[in-house]
PyMOL Python script that loads the backbone (N, CA, C, O; Angstrom):
from pymol import cmd

cmd.read_pdbstr("""\
ATOM      1  N   SER A   1     -26.682  -9.666  -8.601  1.00  0.00           N
ATOM      2  CA  SER A   1     -27.880 -10.156  -7.942  1.00  0.00           C
ATOM      3  C   SER A   1     -28.708  -8.970  -7.443  1.00  0.00           C
ATOM      4  O   SER A   1     -28.138  -7.984  -6.975  1.00  0.00           O
ATOM      5  N   PRO A   2     -30.003  -9.043  -7.531  1.00  0.00           N
ATOM      6  CA  PRO A   2     -30.830  -7.964  -6.985  1.00  0.00           C
ATOM      7  C   PRO A   2     -30.766  -7.918  -5.452  1.00  0.00           C
ATOM      8  O   PRO A   2     -31.173  -6.923  -4.852  1.00  0.00           O
ATOM      9  N   TRP A   3     -30.265  -8.973  -4.817  1.00  0.00           N
ATOM     10  CA  TRP A   3     -30.173  -9.004  -3.357  1.00  0.00           C
ATOM     11  C   TRP A   3     -28.870  -8.426  -2.824  1.00  0.00           C
ATOM     12  O   TRP A   3     -28.803  -8.036  -1.659  1.00  0.00           O
ATOM     13  N   CYS A   4     -27.833  -8.363  -3.655  1.00  0.00           N
ATOM     14  CA  CYS A   4     -26.517  -7.867  -3.230  1.00  0.00           C
ATOM     15  C   CYS A   4     -26.067  -6.798  -4.210  1.00  0.00           C
ATOM     16  O   CYS A   4     -25.683  -7.105  -5.338  1.00  0.00           O
ATOM     17  N   VAL A   5     -26.112  -5.546  -3.782  1.00  0.00           N
ATOM     18  CA  VAL A   5     -25.856  -4.428  -4.684  1.00  0.00           C
ATOM     19  C   VAL A   5     -24.670  -3.599  -4.183  1.00  0.00           C
ATOM     20  O   VAL A   5     -24.754  -2.968  -3.130  1.00  0.00           O
ATOM     21  N   PRO A   6     -23.546  -3.600  -4.951  1.00  0.00           N
ATOM     22  CA  PRO A   6     -22.442  -2.728  -4.563  1.00  0.00           C
ATOM     23  C   PRO A   6     -22.832  -1.269  -4.769  1.00  0.00           C
ATOM     24  O   PRO A   6     -23.488  -0.930  -5.754  1.00  0.00           O
ATOM     25  N   THR A   7     -22.428  -0.408  -3.838  1.00  0.00           N
ATOM     26  CA  THR A   7     -22.789   0.998  -3.924  1.00  0.00           C
ATOM     27  C   THR A   7     -21.817   1.831  -3.096  1.00  0.00           C
ATOM     28  O   THR A   7     -20.915   1.288  -2.457  1.00  0.00           O
ATOM     29  N   VAL A   8     -22.000   3.133  -3.108  1.00  0.00           N
ATOM     30  CA  VAL A   8     -21.229   4.038  -2.261  1.00  0.00           C
ATOM     31  C   VAL A   8     -22.229   4.855  -1.451  1.00  0.00           C
ATOM     32  O   VAL A   8     -23.132   5.481  -2.006  1.00  0.00           O
ATOM     33  N   ILE A   9     -22.055   4.841  -0.136  1.00  0.00           N
ATOM     34  CA  ILE A   9     -22.942   5.591   0.751  1.00  0.00           C
ATOM     35  C   ILE A   9     -22.072   6.505   1.603  1.00  0.00           C
ATOM     36  O   ILE A   9     -21.213   6.044   2.354  1.00  0.00           O
ATOM     37  N   GLY A  10     -22.306   7.788   1.475  1.00  0.00           N
ATOM     38  CA  GLY A  10     -21.525   8.756   2.241  1.00  0.00           C
ATOM     39  C   GLY A  10     -20.032   8.652   1.963  1.00  0.00           C
ATOM     40  O   GLY A  10     -19.212   8.868   2.855  1.00  0.00           O
ATOM     41  N   GLY A  11     -19.681   8.320   0.722  1.00  0.00           N
ATOM     42  CA  GLY A  11     -18.279   8.206   0.340  1.00  0.00           C
ATOM     43  C   GLY A  11     -17.628   6.887   0.722  1.00  0.00           C
ATOM     44  O   GLY A  11     -16.427   6.711   0.515  1.00  0.00           O
ATOM     45  N   VAL A  12     -18.403   5.954   1.279  1.00  0.00           N
ATOM     46  CA  VAL A  12     -17.871   4.659   1.702  1.00  0.00           C
ATOM     47  C   VAL A  12     -18.374   3.574   0.758  1.00  0.00           C
ATOM     48  O   VAL A  12     -19.578   3.429   0.545  1.00  0.00           O
ATOM     49  N   LYS A  13     -17.429   2.809   0.192  1.00  0.00           N
ATOM     50  CA  LYS A  13     -17.816   1.684  -0.667  1.00  0.00           C
ATOM     51  C   LYS A  13     -18.430   0.601   0.202  1.00  0.00           C
ATOM     52  O   LYS A  13     -17.899   0.270   1.263  1.00  0.00           O
ATOM     53  N   CYS A  14     -19.556   0.048  -0.253  1.00  0.00           N
ATOM     54  CA  CYS A  14     -20.221  -0.989   0.527  1.00  0.00           C
ATOM     55  C   CYS A  14     -21.050  -1.883  -0.385  1.00  0.00           C
ATOM     56  O   CYS A  14     -21.197  -1.624  -1.580  1.00  0.00           O
ATOM     57  N   VAL A  15     -21.582  -2.931   0.206  1.00  0.00           N
ATOM     58  CA  VAL A  15     -22.505  -3.823  -0.489  1.00  0.00           C
ATOM     59  C   VAL A  15     -23.777  -3.866   0.339  1.00  0.00           C
ATOM     60  O   VAL A  15     -23.747  -4.192   1.525  1.00  0.00           O
ATOM     61  N   VAL A  16     -24.885  -3.538  -0.288  1.00  0.00           N
ATOM     62  CA  VAL A  16     -26.187  -3.611   0.376  1.00  0.00           C
ATOM     63  C   VAL A  16     -26.749  -5.001   0.100  1.00  0.00           C
ATOM     64  O   VAL A  16     -26.927  -5.397  -1.052  1.00  0.00           O
ATOM     65  N   VAL A  17     -27.023  -5.734   1.176  1.00  0.00           N
ATOM     66  CA  VAL A  17     -27.560  -7.091   1.059  1.00  0.00           C
ATOM     67  C   VAL A  17     -28.985  -7.070   1.590  1.00  0.00           C
ATOM     68  O   VAL A  17     -29.219  -6.780   2.764  1.00  0.00           O
ATOM     69  N   HIS A  18     -29.934  -7.380   0.714  1.00  0.00           N
ATOM     70  CA  HIS A  18     -31.347  -7.356   1.099  1.00  0.00           C
ATOM     71  C   HIS A  18     -31.647  -8.529   2.026  1.00  0.00           C
ATOM     72  O   HIS A  18     -31.205  -9.651   1.781  1.00  0.00           O
ATOM     73  N   THR A  19     -32.400  -8.263   3.088  1.00  0.00           N
ATOM     74  CA  THR A  19     -32.702  -9.317   4.061  1.00  0.00           C
ATOM     75  C   THR A  19     -33.559 -10.445   3.490  1.00  0.00           C
ATOM     76  O   THR A  19     -33.629 -11.517   4.090  1.00  0.00           O
ATOM     77  N   ASP A  20     -34.213 -10.231   2.345  1.00  0.00           N
ATOM     78  CA  ASP A  20     -34.965 -11.321   1.722  1.00  0.00           C
ATOM     79  C   ASP A  20     -34.054 -12.489   1.357  1.00  0.00           C
ATOM     80  O   ASP A  20     -34.514 -13.626   1.249  1.00  0.00           O
ATOM     81  N   LEU A  21     -32.758 -12.211   1.167  1.00  0.00           N
ATOM     82  CA  LEU A  21     -31.807 -13.277   0.850  1.00  0.00           C
ATOM     83  C   LEU A  21     -31.779 -14.313   1.966  1.00  0.00           C
ATOM     84  O   LEU A  21     -31.612 -15.505   1.709  1.00  0.00           O
ATOM     85  N   ARG A  22     -31.942 -13.857   3.205  1.00  0.00           N
ATOM     86  CA  ARG A  22     -31.898 -14.771   4.362  1.00  0.00           C
ATOM     87  C   ARG A  22     -32.940 -15.879   4.237  1.00  0.00           C
ATOM     88  O   ARG A  22     -32.645 -17.035   4.539  1.00  0.00           O
ATOM     89  N   GLU A  23     -34.145 -15.546   3.799  1.00  0.00           N
ATOM     90  CA  GLU A  23     -35.201 -16.550   3.649  1.00  0.00           C
ATOM     91  C   GLU A  23     -35.083 -17.320   2.339  1.00  0.00           C
ATOM     92  O   GLU A  23     -35.316 -18.528   2.308  1.00  0.00           O
ATOM     93  N   ALA A  24     -34.725 -16.636   1.263  1.00  0.00           N
ATOM     94  CA  ALA A  24     -34.677 -17.269  -0.055  1.00  0.00           C
ATOM     95  C   ALA A  24     -33.494 -18.221  -0.202  1.00  0.00           C
ATOM     96  O   ALA A  24     -33.629 -19.308  -0.765  1.00  0.00           O
ATOM     97  N   GLU A  25     -32.327 -17.805   0.311  1.00  0.00           N
ATOM     98  CA  GLU A  25     -31.105 -18.607   0.177  1.00  0.00           C
ATOM     99  C   GLU A  25     -30.309 -18.544   1.485  1.00  0.00           C
ATOM    100  O   GLU A  25     -29.327 -17.808   1.574  1.00  0.00           O
ATOM    101  N   PRO A  26     -30.723 -19.306   2.492  1.00  0.00           N
ATOM    102  CA  PRO A  26     -30.061 -19.232   3.802  1.00  0.00           C
ATOM    103  C   PRO A  26     -28.553 -19.490   3.745  1.00  0.00           C
ATOM    104  O   PRO A  26     -27.795 -18.867   4.489  1.00  0.00           O
ATOM    105  N   MET A  27     -28.110 -20.393   2.878  1.00  0.00           N
ATOM    106  CA  MET A  27     -26.673 -20.676   2.794  1.00  0.00           C
ATOM    107  C   MET A  27     -25.913 -19.478   2.222  1.00  0.00           C
ATOM    108  O   MET A  27     -24.793 -19.195   2.648  1.00  0.00           O
ATOM    109  N   ALA A  28     -26.512 -18.777   1.266  1.00  0.00           N
ATOM    110  CA  ALA A  28     -25.880 -17.581   0.699  1.00  0.00           C
ATOM    111  C   ALA A  28     -25.808 -16.484   1.759  1.00  0.00           C
ATOM    112  O   ALA A  28     -24.796 -15.792   1.870  1.00  0.00           O
ATOM    113  N   TRP A  29     -26.872 -16.325   2.530  1.00  0.00           N
ATOM    114  CA  TRP A  29     -26.889 -15.333   3.608  1.00  0.00           C
ATOM    115  C   TRP A  29     -25.775 -15.630   4.615  1.00  0.00           C
ATOM    116  O   TRP A  29     -25.022 -14.737   5.002  1.00  0.00           O
ATOM    117  N   ASP A  30     -25.680 -16.902   5.035  1.00  0.00           N
ATOM    118  CA  ASP A  30     -24.637 -17.289   5.981  1.00  0.00           C
ATOM    119  C   ASP A  30     -23.250 -17.032   5.402  1.00  0.00           C
ATOM    120  O   ASP A  30     -22.356 -16.586   6.121  1.00  0.00           O
ATOM    121  N   PHE A  31     -23.059 -17.304   4.119  1.00  0.00           N
ATOM    122  CA  PHE A  31     -21.774 -17.056   3.486  1.00  0.00           C
ATOM    123  C   PHE A  31     -21.410 -15.575   3.574  1.00  0.00           C
ATOM    124  O   PHE A  31     -20.291 -15.228   3.951  1.00  0.00           O
ATOM    125  N   VAL A  32     -22.356 -14.707   3.227  1.00  0.00           N
ATOM    126  CA  VAL A  32     -22.104 -13.267   3.252  1.00  0.00           C
ATOM    127  C   VAL A  32     -21.780 -12.798   4.668  1.00  0.00           C
ATOM    128  O   VAL A  32     -20.820 -12.054   4.868  1.00  0.00           O
ATOM    129  N   MET A  33     -22.564 -13.222   5.643  1.00  0.00           N
ATOM    130  CA  MET A  33     -22.336 -12.800   7.018  1.00  0.00           C
ATOM    131  C   MET A  33     -21.001 -13.333   7.554  1.00  0.00           C
ATOM    132  O   MET A  33     -20.280 -12.614   8.245  1.00  0.00           O
ATOM    133  N   ASN A  34     -20.675 -14.579   7.240  1.00  0.00           N
ATOM    134  CA  ASN A  34     -19.397 -15.150   7.682  1.00  0.00           C
ATOM    135  C   ASN A  34     -18.221 -14.471   6.991  1.00  0.00           C
ATOM    136  O   ASN A  34     -17.184 -14.243   7.615  1.00  0.00           O
ATOM    137  N   PHE A  35     -18.372 -14.144   5.710  1.00  0.00           N
ATOM    138  CA  PHE A  35     -17.330 -13.429   4.978  1.00  0.00           C
ATOM    139  C   PHE A  35     -17.054 -12.086   5.645  1.00  0.00           C
ATOM    140  O   PHE A  35     -15.899 -11.711   5.847  1.00  0.00           O
ATOM    141  N   ALA A  36     -18.102 -11.374   5.979  1.00  0.00           N
ATOM    142  CA  ALA A  36     -17.946 -10.070   6.625  1.00  0.00           C
ATOM    143  C   ALA A  36     -17.248 -10.220   7.977  1.00  0.00           C
ATOM    144  O   ALA A  36     -16.328  -9.465   8.292  1.00  0.00           O
ATOM    145  N   ARG A  37     -17.679 -11.181   8.760  1.00  0.00           N
ATOM    146  CA  ARG A  37     -17.073 -11.390  10.082  1.00  0.00           C
ATOM    147  C   ARG A  37     -15.609 -11.807   9.954  1.00  0.00           C
ATOM    148  O   ARG A  37     -14.751 -11.266  10.651  1.00  0.00           O
ATOM    149  N   ASP A  38     -15.315 -12.762   9.072  1.00  0.00           N
ATOM    150  CA  ASP A  38     -13.950 -13.266   8.916  1.00  0.00           C
ATOM    151  C   ASP A  38     -12.985 -12.197   8.416  1.00  0.00           C
ATOM    152  O   ASP A  38     -11.780 -12.288   8.652  1.00  0.00           O
ATOM    153  N   ASN A  39     -13.506 -11.188   7.728  1.00  0.00           N
ATOM    154  CA  ASN A  39     -12.666 -10.138   7.167  1.00  0.00           C
ATOM    155  C   ASN A  39     -12.786  -8.819   7.925  1.00  0.00           C
ATOM    156  O   ASN A  39     -12.382  -7.766   7.432  1.00  0.00           O
ATOM    157  N   ASP A  40     -13.347  -8.894   9.132  1.00  0.00           N
ATOM    158  CA  ASP A  40     -13.488  -7.721  10.009  1.00  0.00           C
ATOM    159  C   ASP A  40     -14.181  -6.550   9.310  1.00  0.00           C
ATOM    160  O   ASP A  40     -13.781  -5.398   9.480  1.00  0.00           O
ATOM    161  N   LEU A  41     -15.213  -6.846   8.529  1.00  0.00           N
ATOM    162  CA  LEU A  41     -15.981  -5.808   7.848  1.00  0.00           C
ATOM    163  C   LEU A  41     -17.115  -5.348   8.755  1.00  0.00           C
ATOM    164  O   LEU A  41     -17.646  -6.127   9.546  1.00  0.00           O
ATOM    165  N   GLN A  42     -17.475  -4.092   8.633  1.00  0.00           N
ATOM    166  CA  GLN A  42     -18.591  -3.575   9.414  1.00  0.00           C
ATOM    167  C   GLN A  42     -19.900  -4.092   8.831  1.00  0.00           C
ATOM    168  O   GLN A  42     -20.060  -4.168   7.612  1.00  0.00           O
ATOM    169  N   VAL A  43     -20.824  -4.444   9.701  1.00  0.00           N
ATOM    170  CA  VAL A  43     -22.154  -4.893   9.297  1.00  0.00           C
ATOM    171  C   VAL A  43     -23.157  -4.028  10.046  1.00  0.00           C
ATOM    172  O   VAL A  43     -23.047  -3.847  11.259  1.00  0.00           O
ATOM    173  N   ALA A  44     -24.136  -3.494   9.321  1.00  0.00           N
ATOM    174  CA  ALA A  44     -25.156  -2.665   9.950  1.00  0.00           C
ATOM    175  C   ALA A  44     -26.506  -2.972   9.327  1.00  0.00           C
ATOM    176  O   ALA A  44     -26.617  -3.140   8.113  1.00  0.00           O
ATOM    177  N   GLU A  45     -27.518  -3.044  10.154  1.00  0.00           N
ATOM    178  CA  GLU A  45     -28.876  -3.208   9.647  1.00  0.00           C
ATOM    179  C   GLU A  45     -29.433  -1.812   9.434  1.00  0.00           C
ATOM    180  O   GLU A  45     -29.359  -0.959  10.318  1.00  0.00           O
ATOM    181  N   ALA A  46     -29.991  -1.588   8.249  1.00  0.00           N
ATOM    182  CA  ALA A  46     -30.456  -0.241   7.927  1.00  0.00           C
ATOM    183  C   ALA A  46     -31.625  -0.306   6.957  1.00  0.00           C
ATOM    184  O   ALA A  46     -31.885  -1.322   6.312  1.00  0.00           O
ATOM    185  N   CYS A  47     -32.303   0.800   6.885  1.00  0.00           N
ATOM    186  CA  CYS A  47     -33.362   0.990   5.900  1.00  0.00           C
ATOM    187  C   CYS A  47     -32.888   2.105   4.979  1.00  0.00           C
ATOM    188  O   CYS A  47     -32.731   3.244   5.419  1.00  0.00           O
ATOM    189  N   LEU A  48     -32.662   1.795   3.721  1.00  0.00           N
ATOM    190  CA  LEU A  48     -32.171   2.793   2.783  1.00  0.00           C
ATOM    191  C   LEU A  48     -33.335   3.484   2.085  1.00  0.00           C
ATOM    192  O   LEU A  48     -34.280   2.848   1.619  1.00  0.00           O
ATOM    193  N   VAL A  49     -33.233   4.782   2.032  1.00  0.00           N
ATOM    194  CA  VAL A  49     -34.236   5.586   1.349  1.00  0.00           C
ATOM    195  C   VAL A  49     -33.593   6.128   0.081  1.00  0.00           C
ATOM    196  O   VAL A  49     -32.516   6.720   0.149  1.00  0.00           O
ATOM    197  N   PRO A  50     -34.224   5.939  -1.073  1.00  0.00           N
ATOM    198  CA  PRO A  50     -33.625   6.439  -2.313  1.00  0.00           C
ATOM    199  C   PRO A  50     -33.388   7.950  -2.251  1.00  0.00           C
ATOM    200  O   PRO A  50     -34.178   8.695  -1.671  1.00  0.00           O
ATOM    201  N   GLU A  51     -32.281   8.384  -2.862  1.00  0.00           N
ATOM    202  CA  GLU A  51     -31.988   9.806  -2.916  1.00  0.00           C
ATOM    203  C   GLU A  51     -32.972  10.484  -3.868  1.00  0.00           C
ATOM    204  O   GLU A  51     -33.416   9.888  -4.849  1.00  0.00           O
ATOM    205  N   ASP A  52     -33.305  11.748  -3.560  1.00  0.00           N
ATOM    206  CA  ASP A  52     -34.164  12.523  -4.456  1.00  0.00           C
ATOM    207  C   ASP A  52     -33.392  12.826  -5.732  1.00  0.00           C
ATOM    208  O   ASP A  52     -32.231  13.233  -5.691  1.00  0.00           O
ATOM    209  N   LYS A  53     -34.048  12.623  -6.850  1.00  0.00           N
ATOM    210  CA  LYS A  53     -33.437  12.975  -8.132  1.00  0.00           C
ATOM    211  C   LYS A  53     -34.080  14.259  -8.634  1.00  0.00           C
ATOM    212  O   LYS A  53     -35.272  14.475  -8.417  1.00  0.00           O
ATOM    213  N   PRO A  54     -33.306  15.119  -9.305  1.00  0.00           N
ATOM    214  CA  PRO A  54     -33.895  16.342  -9.828  1.00  0.00           C
ATOM    215  C   PRO A  54     -35.046  16.032 -10.799  1.00  0.00           C
ATOM    216  O   PRO A  54     -34.990  15.069 -11.563  1.00  0.00           O
ATOM    217  N   ALA A  55     -36.080  16.866 -10.750  1.00  0.00           N
ATOM    218  CA  ALA A  55     -37.219  16.678 -11.634  1.00  0.00           C
ATOM    219  C   ALA A  55     -36.819  16.950 -13.075  1.00  0.00           C
ATOM    220  O   ALA A  55     -36.037  17.859 -13.354  1.00  0.00           O
ATOM    221  N   ARG A  56     -37.358  16.160 -13.979  1.00  0.00           N
ATOM    222  CA  ARG A  56     -37.101  16.362 -15.402  1.00  0.00           C
ATOM    223  C   ARG A  56     -37.965  17.465 -15.933  1.00  0.00           C
ATOM    224  O   ARG A  56     -39.106  17.633 -15.502  1.00  0.00           O
ATOM    225  N   ARG A  57     -37.439  18.213 -16.856  1.00  0.00           N
ATOM    226  CA  ARG A  57     -38.221  19.287 -17.474  1.00  0.00           C
ATOM    227  C   ARG A  57     -38.478  18.980 -18.905  1.00  0.00           C
ATOM    228  O   ARG A  57     -39.123  19.766 -19.599  1.00  0.00           O
TER     229      ARG A  57
END
""", "prot")
cmd.dss("prot")
cmd.show_as("cartoon", "prot")
cmd.util.cbc("prot")
cmd.orient("prot")
């Protein structure tokens, strides 16, 4: 899903969940948040900035 993207940030495996999911699919948002809470997962609100990629030559 474009709203839930598995990734690694600072060496930590995580899933980035876009807040647009909350409005588009409230039940899916609640499922994700409840899953995190029930499994004692850390939840943080953040703004991710894409990493700089080397310029192509």
